[in-house]
C-alpha positions in Angstrom: 0.0 0.0 0.0 1.4 3.4 -1.0 1.9 5.6 1.9 0.8 9.2 2.1 2.8 12.4 1.9 1.8 14.9 4.4 2.6 18.7 5.0 2.6 19.1 8.8 3.2 21.3 11.8 3.2 20.9 15.6 2.5 23.3 18.5 3.5 22.6 22.0 2.4 24.3 25.3 2.5 23.3 28.9 -0.9 21.8 28.6 -1.3 21.2 24.8 0.3 19.0 22.3 -1.0 19.6 18.8 -0.4 17.9 15.5 -1.9 19.1 12.2 -1.2 17.8 8.7 -2.5 18.1 5.1 -2.5 15.4 2.5 -0.8 16.7 -0.7 -3.1 14.7 -3.0 -6.5 15.0 -1.2 -5.9 18.3 0.7 -7.6 16.6 3.6 -6.6 18.2 7.0 -6.0 15.9 10.0 -5.9 17.3 13.5 -4.8 15.4 16.7 -4.6 17.0 20.1 -3.5 16.0 23.6 -4.9 18.3 26.2 -7.4 18.4 29.1 -10.2 18.4 26.6 -8.9 15.6 24.2 -6.5 12.7 24.1 -5.9 11.8 20.4 -2.6 9.9 21.0 -3.8 6.5 19.8 -5.5 8.0 16.7 -2.3 10.0 16.0 -0.1 6.9 16.2 -2.4 5.0 13.8 -2.4 8.0 11.4 1.4 8.1 11.4 1.5 4.5 10.3 -0.1 5.6 7.0 2.4 8.4 6.4 5.5 7.8 4.3 6.9 11.3 4.0 6.4 14.5 6.1 7.1 18.0 4.7 7.6 20.8 7.0 9.4 24.1 7.7 12.3 23.7 10.1 10.9 20.2 11.0 14.3 18.6 11.1 15.4 20.7 14.1 12.1 21.0 15.9 8.9 19.4 14.7 10.2 15.9 14.0 12.4 15.5 17.0 9.4 16.4 19.1 7.2 14.0 17.2 9.9 11.3 17.5 9.8 11.8 21.3 6.1 11.3 21.2 6.4 8.1 19.4 9.0 6.9 21.8 7.0 7.8 24.8 3.7 6.3 23.6 4.4 2.7 24.8 4.9 4.1 28.4 1.1 4.9 28.5 1.7 8.1 30.5 -1.3 10.1 31.7 -2.2 12.8 29.3 -1.0 15.6 31.5 2.3 13.9 32.2 2.8 13.1 28.5 2.3 16.7 27.5 4.6 17.8 30.3 7.4 15.6 28.9 6.8 16.8 25.4 6.9 20.4 26.5 10.1 19.9 28.3 11.6 18.4 25.1 10.3 21.2 23.0 12.0 23.8 25.2 15.3 21.9 25.1 15.1 21.9 21.2 14.4 25.7 21.2 17.3 26.4 23.6 19.7 24.1 21.8 23.0 25.9 20.9 23.5 23.7 17.8 20.6 22.8 15.7 22.5 19.8 14.3 22.5 18.0 17.7 18.6 18.0 17.6 18.3 16.2 14.3 17.2 12.7 14.5 19.6 10.6 12.4 17.2 7.7 11.7 13.6 9.0 11.7 10.6 6.7 11.7 9.2 8.8 8.9 11.1 10.4 6.0 11.4 14.2 6.5 11.6 16.9 3.9 12.6 20.3 5.4 11.9 23.3 3.2 13.8 25.5 5.6 17.0 23.5 5.0 16.5 23.0 1.3 16.4 26.8 0.7 19.4 27.3 3.0 17.4 29.4 5.5 19.6 27.9 8.2 22.3 30.3 6.8 22.4 33.4 9.0 22.6 35.7 6.0 19.5 34.1 4.4 17.5 33.2 7.5 13.8 33.5 6.9 10.8 32.6 9.0 7.4 31.3 7.8 5.7 34.6 8.5 7.9 36.4 6.0 7.1 33.7 3.4 3.4 34.1 4.1 3.7 37.8 3.3 5.8 37.1 0.2 3.2 34.5 -1.0 0.5 37.2 -0.5 -1.6 35.2 2.0 -4.7 36.9 3.2 -4.2 35.6 6.7 -0.8 36.2 8.3 -0.8 35.1 12.0 1.8 35.2 14.7 1.6 32.9 17.7 -1.3 34.3 19.7 0.0 33.3 23.2 3.3 33.1 25.0 5.0 29.7 24.7 4.8 29.1 28.5 1.0 29.9 28.9 -1.5 27.4 30.2 -4.3 27.6 27.7 -8.0 27.7 28.1 -10.3 25.6 26.0 -11.0 28.7 23.8 -7.4 29.5 23.6 -6.6 26.0 22.6 -9.0 26.3 19.6 -7.3 29.5 18.6 -4.0 27.6 18.5 -5.6 24.9 16.4 -6.7 27.6 13.9 -3.3 29.2 14.0 -1.6 25.8 13.4 -3.9 25.0 10.4 -2.9 28.4 8.9 0.8 27.5 9.2 0.2 24.1 7.5 -1.6 25.9 4.7 1.4 28.3 4.3 3.8 25.4 4.4 1.7 23.6 1.8 1.8 26.7 -0.5 5.5 27.0 0.0 5.9 23.2 -0.8 4.2 23.8 -4.2 6.9 26.4 -5.0 9.6 23.9 -4.2 8.3 20.8 -6.1 11.1 21.0 -8.8 13.8 21.4 -6.1 12.5 18.3 -4.3 12.3 16.4 -7.6 15.8 17.4 -8.4 17.2 16.2 -5.0 15.3 12.8 -5.6 17.0 12.3 -8.9 20.5 13.2 -7.7 20.1 11.1 -4.5 19.7 8.1 -6.9 22.4 9.3 -9.3 25.1 9.8 -6.7 23.9 7.1 -4.1 23.7 9.8 -1.4 20.7 11.3 0.3 20.5 14.9 -0.9 16.8 15.3 0.3 17.5 18.2 2.7 20.7 19.6 1.3 20.8 23.3 0.1 22.1 23.8 -3.4 25.7 24.6 -2.6 26.0 21.6 -0.1 24.9 19.3 -3.0 27.7 20.8 -5.1 30.2 20.2 -2.2 29.1 16.6 -2.0 29.5 16.1 -5.7 33.0 17.5 -5.6 34.0 15.5 -2.5 32.7 12.3 -4.3 34.8 13.1 -7.4 37.9 13.9 -5.4 37.7 10.9 -3.1 37.3 8.5 -6.1 40.2 10.2 -8.0 42.5 9.8 -5.0 41.2 6.4 -4.1 40.5 7.6 -0.5 37.3 7.4 1.6 35.3 10.5 1.8 36.0 10.5 5.5 39.8 10.7 4.8 39.4 13.4 2.2 37.2 15.5 4.6 40.1 15.7 7.1 42.6 17.1 4.5 43.6 20.8 4.5 46.5 23.0 3.6 47.3 25.6 6.2 49.8 28.5 5.8 50.6 31.1 8.4 51.4 33.7 5.8 51.7 34.2 2.0 53.9 36.5 0.0 51.8 38.0 -2.8 55.1 38.2 -4.9 55.1 34.4 -4.9 51.4 34.2 -5.9 51.1 36.8 -8.7 52.1 35.2 -12.0 54.8 36.8 -14.0 52.4 37.3 -17.1 50.2 39.7 -15.0 51.2 43.0 -16.4 49.6 46.4 -17.0 50.5 49.4 -19.1 48.7 52.2 -17.2 50.4 54.0 -14.3 47.3 53.5 -12.1 47.4 49.7 -12.4 51.1 49.4 -12.4 51.0 51.1 -9.0 48.3 48.7 -7.8 50.3 45.7 -9.0 53.5 46.8 -7.3 51.6 47.5 -4.1 50.2 44.0 -4.1 53.5 42.3 -4.8 55.0 44.0 -1.7 52.3 42.6 0.6 52.5 39.7 2.9 48.9 38.2 3.7 47.9 36.7 7.0 44.2 36.8 6.5 41.7 38.5 4.1 40.2 40.6 6.9 41.4 44.2 6.6 42.9 43.7 3.1 40.2 45.6 1.2 38.4 47.8 3.6 39.3 50.1 6.5 42.9 50.5 5.3 45.4 52.6 7.1 46.3 55.7 5.0 50.0 55.2 5.3 49.7 51.6 4.1 47.9 52.7 0.9 49.9 55.9 0.4 51.3 54.8 -3.1 47.7 54.3 -4.3 46.2 57.5 -3.0 46.8 59.5 -6.2 44.8 57.0 -8.1 41.8 56.2 -5.8 38.8 58.2 -4.5 40.3 58.7 -1.0 37.0 58.3 0.8 37.7 57.7 4.4 35.9 56.3 7.4 37.3 57.0 10.8 40.6 58.2 9.2 41.0 55.1 7.0 40.5 54.4 3.4 36.9 53.1 3.2 37.7 50.5 0.4 40.5 49.5 -2.0 39.8 51.1 -5.4 41.4 52.5 -8.4 40.0 55.2 -10.7 41.0 55.0 -14.4 39.4 57.0 -17.2 36.7 58.2 -14.7 35.8 54.6 -13.9 36.1 53.4 -10.4 37.3 49.8 -9.8 36.4 48.5 -6.3 38.2 45.5 -4.9 37.0 42.9 -2.4 37.4 39.3 -1.3 34.8 38.4 -3.9 36.6 40.0 -6.8 36.3 43.2 -8.8 33.3 45.4 -9.4 32.9 48.6 -11.5 30.7 50.5 -13.7 31.2 53.3 -16.2 28.5 55.7 -14.8 25.1 55.4 -13.5 22.1 55.8 -15.8 19.5 54.1 -17.9 20.8 52.0 -20.8 18.7 51.0 -23.7 19.4 49.1 -26.9 18.3 50.7 -30.1 19.0 50.9 -33.9 22.4 52.4 -33.3 23.6 50.4 -30.3 23.2 47.1 -28.5 23.4 46.0 -24.9 25.7 43.0 -24.8 25.6 40.6 -21.8 28.9 38.7 -21.5 29.2 35.7 -19.2 31.9 33.1 -18.6 30.8 29.7 -17.6 32.6 28.4 -14.5 34.9 31.4 -14.5 36.9 30.7 -11.3 37.2 27.0 -11.8 38.5 27.5 -15.3 41.1 30.0 -14.1 42.3 27.3 -11.8 42.2 24.7 -14.4 44.0 26.6 -17.2 46.7 27.8 -14.9 47.3 24.4 -13.3 46.3 25.5 -9.8 45.4 23.0 -7.1 45.3 22.8 -3.2 48.6 21.3 -2.0 46.8 18.4 -0.2 45.0 17.2 -3.5 47.2 15.8 -6.3 47.4 18.2 -9.2 46.3 15.8 -11.8 43.3 14.6 -9.7 42.1 18.1 -8.9 42.5 19.3 -12.5 40.9 16.2 -13.9 38.0 16.6 -11.5 37.4 20.2 -12.7 37.7 19.1 -16.4 35.4 16.1 -15.9 32.8 18.1 -14.1 32.9 20.9 -16.5 32.7 18.6 -19.5 29.6 17.0 -18.0 28.1 20.4 -17.4 28.6 21.3 -21.1 27.3 17.9 -22.4 24.2 18.5 -20.2 23.7 21.9 -21.7 23.9 20.5 -25.3 21.1 17.9 -24.6 19.0 20.4 -22.5 19.4 18.5 -19.2 19.3 21.6 -17.1 19.3 19.7 -13.8 22.7 18.3 -14.5 23.9 21.8 -15.6 22.6 23.3 -12.4 24.1 20.7 -10.1 27.6 20.7 -11.7 27.5 24.5 -11.7 27.0 24.4 -8.0 30.0 21.9 -7.6 32.3 24.0 -9.6 31.3 27.6 -8.8 29.6 27.4 -5.3 31.5 24.5 -3.8 35.0 24.7 -5.5 35.7 28.4 -5.6 33.1 29.5 -3.0 34.7 27.2 -0.3 38.4 27.3 -1.2 38.9 29.9 1.5 36.8 28.1 4.2 39.0 26.3 6.6 36.2 23.9 7.5 36.0 22.3 4.1 38.0 19.8 2.1 39.5 22.1 -0.6 40.7 24.7 1.8 43.7 26.3 0.5 44.1 30.1 1.2 46.9 30.5 -1.2 44.9 29.0 -4.1 42.1 31.4 -3.2 44.5 34.4 -3.5 45.9 33.1 -6.8 42.5 32.8 -8.3 41.6 36.3 -7.1 44.7 37.8 -8.5 44.0 36.1 -11.9 40.4 37.2 -11.7 41.4 40.9 -11.3 43.6 40.7 -14.4 41.1 39.0 -16.7 38.4 41.4 -15.6 40.6 44.2 -16.8 40.7 42.5 -20.2 36.9 42.4 -20.3 36.8 46.2 -19.9 39.1 46.7 -22.8 36.4 48.4 -24.8 36.1 51.1 -22.2 39.8 51.3 -21.3 41.9 51.1 -24.5 45.2 51.3 -22.7 44.9 48.1 -20.7 46.6 45.2 -22.3 46.8 41.6 -21.3 50.2 40.0 -22.0 50.5 36.3 -21.6 
C-alpha cells in the first residue's frame, strides 16, 4: 500500500500537544490533540503509520524531534497531563539548543523533507521565517503565535492555537508547491550519486559532488578526504602573482607593485578600513574616501571609472544611468561559464593536499559533464555541476572547515580574476593590455 505524503506542523504548550497535517493529493486536513479536553494519542499513532513522507518548515530541528519523542513515549502509557509535560520539556530543550545539528534525528521513523533546510534558510545571511514567506506569498491571513509559549491555555485559547496551526500548515503547503522542482531534483540526484540529498541546500549538493569526485580520484574514503587541509601562516603576494600579470597604465602598475610587496595573513582588513600610510602609493589613483581616518575600500580610478576590490573580486561601472538598446547600439551581456574553476584549471592550480592531476581532472570532468548536459538540454545536470564548480569549489576554497581549503589557491584565483576582468573592460579602457 502506497503511503501518504503529508505537510505538517506541531505546536506545544505546557498543557497542549497539537499535530496538524494536510495530504498533498487530497488536501484533507487531519488534527490530533492531547490536552485536558482531548487525548488523540492512539489515533495520531495510527495515522502516522499511513504516512511515508512528512514535509515541514524547520521540521528537522524541531517538529520531527518532538514527534519522534512522542512516538518513543507512547508505549509508556503516561497520563495525558504527564505526557504533555514531557513533550513540552523536550520542546523547550530543542528551542534552547545551541547547535541545531545536535537536535536532528539521524534515523527518523518517517522520511522528512525540510523546506527550511533545502532553501538554506539555516544560513544566518538568508535566515527567513514562515511569516515572511506568508507575506511574500501574499496570503490573506498572516498570523503570529497568539500566546506566549509558556502559557497554560483555556479551551477557547486551545481552539485559537488549532486555527493558527492550520494556517501555518496551509502556508507550508503553499511553499511546498513552489519547491516541487527542487525536491524532484534532489530525488534524482540522490539516486544518481547514491547519497541522500533530500534536505541539502544547493551549494551543499555541489560540495558533496566535488567530494565524491575527489575521493574517487584519490582512491580515498570521503572521511579521509574530509580531514585534508592546507594551512599556511602567511603568504607573500610576490610568490602568488604570475609573471604574465602586467599592466601598461600608471594606475594599475601602482596597484600591481603595491600588491607584490604585501604579505597576507588573512583576508580581513585587506580591502576595507585600510590605514592611509599603508595605501599611500595608491592615494593619487583612488577616491580617497575615508571612514574614521581610514580608506573606506580599496579602489582605483581610471578614465573616470572606479574599480572596487573585495574578497569576492572586482566590481565597476562606467557611470550610473538608464541604458537602452536601439537601432544604433546594442546592450551585450557577456558571461563566462565556471569562471573561477576555469582560471584554476587553465593555470594548473590546485590545493597542495590534493594531487594536481586529480584536482584538475576533476574540474575538467565536471565541466565537460556540465557542457554535455547543456547540449542535450538537461538543465538539472547543468545546475548541479555549476553548484559543484562555482559554489563548492571556488566558494569554499577559503573556508578552513571544508576539504578544498587552500588560502593560497584562493588568493591566486583572485589575482588572476582581477587581471582577466581588466581584459573584459578593454572596450572602455583602451590602454589596458593583457600580455600572456
